[in-house]
N, C-alpha and C positions, 0 to 999 in steps of 0.2 A: 883865154884861160887854158892852161894845160891840164890834161887829165893825168892823174897819177895812177898808173897801172902797176901793181906790185907783181913782179915776175917771180915765180916760184924758184927757189934755189935748193929745195929739198924734195926728194922723191921718197914716198913711203910705199913699199910693195907689201900688200896685205891680202888675205883671202876675202875680206869683206870691208866695206867702207866704215862700218861702225868700229871695227877693231883699229883701223888706221886713225880714226878720229880720237879714240881713247888714247892711243900712243902719242898723238900730237899734243893733246891736252896735258897728258902726264909729263911730257918732255918740256913743256913750257914754250913751244914754238907757236908762232902766229899761224893760224890756219891758211891765210893767204900766201904764206911763203912755202907752202907744201903742196905737192902734187900727189894725189892718191892714185895708185895703180892697182887694179884688182883683176885685170885680164891682160893677156899678152897683147891684145889689140890696143890697149891704152899706151903702149910704148912706141907705137908707130910714129915715125917722124921726129922723135926726140933725140937730142944729143945730150947725154948726161955727163959729159966731161966737166969737171969742176963743181958738180952738184954733190950734196950729201945724199947718198942713197941708202935708205934703211930697209932691211929685209926682216919682217917680223917672223921670227923662227918659232916654231911650235905653237903658234896661235891659230892653228887650222881647226875650223869648227868640226870637220868631219874628215878623218884621215883615211879616206879611201885611196886606192892606187891612183885614180884619176886626179884627185885633189892634189896629192903630192907631186904628181907629174906636171900639173899645171903650174904649181908654185915654182918648181925647178925650172920650167921653161921660161917663166918670167924673169928669174934670176939670170939665166943664160942670155936672154935677149938684152937685159939691162947691161950686163958685162960687155956684150958686143957693141953697145952704144957708148962705151967708155966709162961706165959707172964703177966707182970704187965702193963695193958693197960693204956696208956695216950691218952687222947682225944684232938684233935685239932679242934676247932669249927670255921666254916667259917661264 
């Protein structure tokens, strides 16, 4: 018997998991097709070429300088891994 493992083909970059889950549910995607990224460490070892990569813009819970810098760092790291960033504005 073969096991069916669903490989995620979408990456959602968000400040918190709950916000990414709401975006996935609202968009109609299946949760197993999406990988949620909330820290720069979550991007280690990923090649995002050919993936849909969503960046949740303006959904930051606390807009301190550090929070904005962390979100920007995740976007830069995703681009360095071949991601074509799509922004979702709130």
